[in-house]
N, C-alpha and C positions, 0 to 999 in steps of 0.2 A: 194849633194843637197837634204834636207828633205824637206817632204811634211809639207806643212804648211795650216793654215786657220785661227788663227789670230794672225795677228802682228803688231807690233806698231812700229810707226815712230822711228828712232835713234837720231832725232837732240837734241842736247839739248838747252835750249833756257834760254839766260840770262838773270838774275834776273831784269835788269835795264829796259828790255822792257816789262817787267809784271808789271802792274799796280791793284794793290786792287782796288777792285771795292765795295765804300762804300756808306752810304746817302741811300741805300735802298734796298729791297730784291734781289738776284743774280737771273738773266732766266738762266734758261738750256733750250736746245732743242735736243732730239734723236732722231736721224732720223734710223730708221729700213728698211734694201738695201727689203725685202718681205714681207709678209703680219704677221697677228699674227700667223698663226697655227706654224711659224718654231719656234720649242721649242728653238733650240741655242742663237739667236740673243736674243729672248722673255726675254727666262732665264738671259741672263747676264744683259740686262734692267735692270729685276728688282731686279738685286741683285743693280746696279747701283741705283737705285732710293732710295732701302731701306737705301743705306750706305749714300746719302746724305740728305734725309729725315733725320736722325737717326743725322750726325753731326750736320747738323742746326738747329738740333730741330721745325722742321718743314719751316723755314724762307727761302722758297726757291722755285721757282716758278719753275715747271718743264713741258716742252711740249713735246709728243711723234708724230710723223710723219710716216706710214708705206708706203713708198714710191713704193713695190710690182713692181720694176722694173725689176726682173725677169721673170713676166707674161706679163707684159707691157714696151718690154726694146727701144719703137718702139721713137725717136726723137721728134714727136708732143707729143706726151704723154710726155715726159721729158720738154719739154718748158711751157707746160701747167700745170704741177707741179709747175715749180720752179716761172712762173707769180705768181700762184695760193698764194703759200707759202709766195712770197714777198708781197703781199696786205696782208694775214692774220698777217704777223708778222710787217709790217710798224711801229706801235704804239708800239709793244714791240719787239724791236730787243735783240735777245740773246748775252749773253754776252759769252756764250760758246755754241759750238754744238758739242755734240760725233757724229760721224758718223761710224755706227756698219758696217761692212762690204764695200768692194773696189768700190760697185753701190754708196753707200751713200758718200762714201770719194770723187768718181769723180763728182759728182750732186753737193754736198756742194763746191768742189773747183773751178767748172765752172759757179757757182751761187752764188757764197759766197759775191760779189758786191750789190748785189738785195736786199737777203734775211738776212743778217748779216753782213754787211758791219765789223765791228770793232769787231767780234768776235772771240774768241781766237776757234782754231780746233782741236780737239781730235780723230785720228781716229784709229778703231780698224778693225777685222775681215777680214785680210787679211795678206802676209807675207813679209818678207822681198826683194824678187827680186820683188813681185807685186806693192809694194810702190815705188820701181824703173821706173816699167813699167809705174805707172800710172803718175810719174814726179809730184809728189805734193808740194806746196809750202814748201817753208824753214821754217816759222814757224808752221808748220802743227805739232803736237806734238803726241807722240805713247811712247807705249812700244811694246816690239817684242816676241811673243813666237811661237811654231811651233807645228804641228801634227804631231808624226813620225811616218808613217806607217811602216816602217820596225821595230822598238820596238815593236809592237801590232804581226807583222808577228811572230817575234822571243818570243812572250809570247805565240803562238799559237803552235810554233814549243816545247817549252817547255811541252807544257800539250799534243800534239799529238806527242811523238816522233817515232811511226811510220807510219808515212802520206808519201804517196806517189806523193800525186797528189796538185796543188795548183790552186786553179781559184781566180780572181779579179774581181769583179763587179764594173762597174761604167756607168753613167747616159749617157745623149746628151747632155747636155744645155754646154754652154760654162764652166761654173764651174766645168762639170763633167768630160770635156774632160782636163782641167788641172789638175783636180787628177791622172785622169789615166796616163798623161804625166809624172807629178812627181813622181806616184807612180814606171813606169819603170823603173827610173832612179836610185830612191831609191833602189829599190829590185833586181837590175841587177843580184848581185852576189847570192843573197839569193836565188834568184828564178831558179839560175841553178840546185840546189839540189832540185827540182824537176818535175814533169811533170807540165806545168805549161799555165794555158788557159787564154784569159781574153777574159771575157765575158761584150760586149759594143754593143752599139746601135740596142739592142734589145728594144722589146715593153715589158710591165709587166706580159704579160703572158708568155710570152718566158723566162724571167727571173727565174719565177716560176717554168717553166717546167725543164730546164735546171740544176735549182741547186737540185729540188728534183732527179736527174737522175744523179749526180755524184757518185764516188764510195765512201763506208764507209769511208777510207782511206784518207779524204782529208780535204784541210784546206780551207775556203771560206774566202776571206778578201773582205768586201763591205766597199766601195769610201762614193758616195751620187749619188742619181739618181732625179735631181730636172724634169728634163723632160728625158721621153723612148723614145725608136727608133720612134714614130707616134707624136712627138714633146706634146705630152700630159705632165702637169706639176703634179707634185708629190712635197709631204711631204716625205723628204729623210727618216725618220724613218718609214712613214705610208707603203711606196713603201719596205722597208727593212721588215714590219710583214709582209706582203702576200706572200714573198720568205722565209723565214725564218719557217715560219707555216710545210711547208712541205718539207723543206730542207732534203738532205740526208747525210748532215755532219753538224760541225758546222761551226756557223759565226762568225767574229770576226770584230768590226769596232772601230775606231779612235776616236768616239764620246763620250761624256757621254747620252746625249740625247737616241743613240742607246739602251741602259741599259732597258730593261723592254718591248723590242719588238724584243726579238729573240738572240740576241747577246750575247757569251760567253763572251766575254768582248775587252778591248783594254789599249792603251798608249794612253792617252787623260788629255787635258785642264777642271777642273772643273768650270762649267760656274758662278755658284754662287763667289767661289773664284775669277774669275778672274772679273766677276763685281763689287765686292768692291777691285779690284784692280783698276778698272778705274774709279772709285770713286774718290780713295784717288789721285788719278792723276786730275780728276777735281777740287778739294777743292782746290789741291795745287795752280790748274790756276788763282780761284775766287780770291783767296788769295795774291797773287802777287810772289811766292814764285819761286825760282828757281825749274824748272824739268828735270828730267836726264831718261836714259832709263831702264823701270821697266821692269824685266823678269819673268812674269807670271810661278807659276808654272804648272809641268805634274805630272800626277803621272798613278799606274795601278788599273783599275777597272774592277771586273768583279762580274755577276750574278749568286749567290749560285746557284739557281734552273737551270739553263742550265749546270751548272757541274755537276750537279746529271743527269740531263737528259741523259746527251751525257757520262754520265760516266766516267767524267775527275776527278782526283785528287787535293787535297786542296794544297796539301804537294809540286807540280809542278810550282805550282803559285809565280811570281815575288818577292823577298821579298817586307814588305809596301802595296801590295797591297790589295787596299779596297772592300771587299764583302758585294754586297748592295742581301738583301733578305735572308739572311743568317740565317735558323733556329738554334739560340742558345738553348743549354740543360739549363733546370731548373736551374740548380746550375747555369751555367754562369750568367743566365739571373736575375737569383733573389737570391741569394745565400744568402743575409743578410736576404732578406724577409725568405727563407727556416730555416737560421738556428734560426729566430726569434718564426717561424711558429713548429719547433719542440718543443720547449718551451712551447709555447701556449698549444701546443696539450698536452703535460707533464699534464700541468695545468689543462686543459681540459679534461686530462682523470680523473682527483681525483675531478673534481666538477662535472662529471657525474654521478661520482661513488658515490657522498654524494647525486645526485639528486635522485638517484635510490631508493635509500636506503631510502630520505624522499618521493618519489613517494609511495614507497613501508608501508609507514608507513599513509602516506596521504589514500590511497588504506583501508588500515582493518581500519579506523578512520571513512571512509565513511561510507564501510560496517556496522560497528556496528552502527552508527547513522543510516542507514538503517532499522537495526534490531529493534532498542529503540524506531522508527518513526513505523514501523510496529505493534508491543506490543503495542503502545500507543493507534496506530488507531484501533485497535481487540480490547483493554478494552473500549473503546469507543466507538465503535459498541455495545459489549453486553451492555453497560449502557444505551447506546437506544433503544436498544430491552426490555430490563428490563424496563424502560419509558414508551415505549408502547405497554405492554405485554399486558395490560386490553383493550385498545380500539384493539389490533389485535387481540386477542381473540374474542372479541364481534365480529369483521368483520366476522372471520371466523366462525362464530357460527353463522352468517345468513346462508350462503349456507350451509352448514351442515344439518341446521334444515328444510329448503327449500327440501335438497335432502329428508331426510325422511319422511315430508309432503307429497312430490309427489310418493312416493314408496313405503306409505300407500293407499293412491287414488289410485296407478295402480293395488296393492292386490286386493281391494274392488272392483274394476272394472271387475277383470279378473274371480270371483268368482260369479256373475252375468250372469241368462243364456246366455245371448245376449250382451255380454262385445261390445261396440265403440272404437274396433282399431283403428281408425285416434286420437279418444282422447289420446290413450294407447301410440301414438306411438309421438306423443304432450308432453306427460307426459316425457317421455322417454329422448324427446329433452332438456327440463328443468333441468333435472337431468343432464345431461352431460355440459350444458352450466355451471351448479352451483357446478361441480365438477372439472372441468376448473379455475372457481373463484378461489375456494379453494385451488387450486394448486397453483394458480399466488399468494396468500396469505402464502403461505408455502415457494414459492422459494425466493420470498423478504426477508423473516424472516432467512432463512439460507444464503443469502446473506450478511445480518449484522451478523451472528455467527460467518461465516466463514474464518478460521484462514489463515495466509498465511505467506509465507517466503520469497517472492522476489514479487517484484513491478511486477505486469502486463501491460503491456506496450502495448495500443493498440491504434487506433483512432475512437473515438465517437463522436456523435453530442451530446453538452451540452445540446440542448432541448431536446433529450430525456431523461438524467438524472435527469431534473429535472421534468419529468414529473411521471418518475418511484418513486421522490421522494414525490410529490403529491398526488400516489396513500396508497405508506404505512403510511403517515399523515393525511390523510381525514378523517379517522375515531376517532381521538384522537382531531380532529380540532372538528372535529360537539359531539363528546364529549364535549368540554370545550366552546361549543357555537362560534368556530370561523371560518368565511366565508374566504374560500380560492379563492382567485383570479390569473390569471394567465394571461403573457401578450408576447407571442411568437412571432419572427417574423416568415415568411413562409421560407426562406431557410434556410439551414444548416449553423450549426458555429461546426468546427470541431477540434478537441483539440487533443493533443498527450496527454496522462497521465494514470492513472489505475483508471476505470471505478470507480469502488465500492468506491475507495477515495473520489471523486469527490463527489459522492452521498452521502456520509457519512458528507462532508462540507456542501449540502443543508440541510441535518438533523440537524446536530447541530445549522445550523442560525436559521433555523426554529421553534426548539423547544425551544432557546434562546426567540426570539421575542414571542411566544405564552405564553411562564412566564412571560413576559414582561408586555402580555394585561390584566393579571389575574386582576387586579384591576380599568380594564377601566368596563363601561357599556356593557351587553350583544350586544346592538345593534351597537356599535362601534368597535367593536374586528376583525379587518378585517388583513388578510395576504398576501401579495404579491409576486409573484414570474414575475419577469420581463427579459429576456434574448435577447442581440442585438449586435450588429456591436460596439466598441468605439476605433478610430484611428488604424483601421484592426486589433483589438484582440478582441476576445470572451469578454462578459461582461454579469454578472447576478447580481442581484441585487434581494434581500428578504428585505422588508420593512413592519414596521408592524405601529400598533397605538395605541400604549403603551403610557407611561410618555418619554420615550425618554433617553437619558444617560447625566447625570452629565455633563458639559462640562469640568470641570475638572479631570473628570475620560476618557476622550476618550482616551487619549495617553499611558492608563492602559490598558486597555481591553483587548489585545492580550496578557498580560503578563502570565506566568503559574501562578495557583493560586489563580488569584485573580477573585473574587465570589462576588455576592451582594445578594446571595440566600444563605440563613441560609442553606440548605443542598447541595448545590452546592458545586463542588470539583475545580474550577476555571479552569480548563480543556479543555473544551469544545471548545473555541475560540483559546486558545491557539494550541490546533492539528488543526483545522482548519486552522492556518496561515501555520504551517510548512507544512501543505499537499500542501496549494497552493505555497508557496514557490519554494517547491521540484520540481514542475512542471512549476517554470519560471516564477509566476501569482504574483500577489500582492492582500491585502486582506485591506480595509480601512473600518471607520463605520463614519456616519454621521448624525444628528438631523434633521429630517424634521420641517420644518417651522409651519406646521399645527400640528405639534405633531408626536410622536412616532420617530421609528429610520429608518437609513437605512444600512445594509451591502452591500459594491460592493465589488465583485470577477472579477479580470482581468486574463484571461489564453491566452497564445500565440496562435494563428491558426495552426494546423497542416499544413505546406509544402508540398503541394502536387505538384506533376513531371507534367508539362505541355503535 
């Protein structure tokens, strides 16, 4: 006698007793014996539903009821459930009722007349002998299959040829006890090869403790635990998870749903396949076709992770065993992709080589471009220094003359009979201040004339650079009768660039603006510098009161060698644009409505860490 879990009735149904359902959508009621947490029946039910919806293109009414008769087997509950379902489906009588499990089959057989008097009954979830004991009506449709515990035991023997002990675990519910009785019968001869112990009637903690203490050369066969010795209800695979976590030897079981919960494997019926098999049977019943017995396929299944855990060899598995969670090699998993990737890598290697060569060429070009920019800026600085030389010399002459006059005055005081020491002290302080002033003028001149070979990146305040440029220009502005105005915010405008280069941009724009105002009256010559924030960027505007720029020339003034001056080179604005764009900024020019032009420089703010 073989142990069974899902068995189908062996009755053949004559075609003349089945009338196809027509003129409306068929209704199918699926009865689950337990609650929705029992994975075996739930998986079968879901596969069944998918098959029916697929075949009928969704044109079928499916109903599900979880009877929970394992936890509530009392007659009062069964009677209440029957009355409830009879009223619930009074206006929507099912055409087919699928009873999963012996409890569901007994329930619908006893209450068929009130719930589904004209429905066809498809029974599943128990064995041939159980069907005989239930004394089901002759018109119950079914197909039989078994869960053969002996085949699972033989699988364990092949994987553990040196095992000396055999333990069989079973719970305390009626179903659990039937399983244990079946196992004793089916494993009679097999168990004589081992020191065999049946673990039954224990609490869950006792199961865990006993399993953890078994010798390492043991085989453990787990049946079901719907209840433990205290009457506590369990989902069998959840109970098994607790036992397997600390077990001292490999555990085997006859259910697909045990895979992933600590068992090595077993001989089983895959519930997805079983559900679709039941679905085909229901479809034939709905269509009024003759139905015969159907044998649900069985197979061996194993958890590759548990094989590794216990050091069991793949080669000892039964032929055709399905390995779950097996880590396939890269070549096995993706051989086509690996082959393609290898070819792609070869192609990419060539492309990378070309890109590296192009990168080198680009780097050299950028380096030469920077050198040319530095040379152009230096020439522009020298030209600016030359243009401002007379003003700078005049400005430098003032502190030098003051130093000479103060020195002569001090000498005269010292030659007197009673020199005024406080006055001499003040004269010496004046000499120091004039010397500092002369030094600052010379320092600014050296900055204009200094030649650079690399860009000196540094963070600085745009306001400071603008002020420094104004200091350089103010003598020339005075000489030309130009009034300088400045409008600067109190907050800093930090930018990242070469400070001398940005200063040169300001000088280029300012000298161009001063040249543009030479035809204006002396009282109308005003040069204004304004800095501030514009869309989270630093902004500098240089505006004049000259005649402005002809509209047709606005788009050309930043081109190299473009100039309106007789002695101009046409490089000042071009160099200014090159400098600004090097540091990620923009430069533009506009005419003022009231006359004159505005040059606007935008530079990114330097990013500062929080």
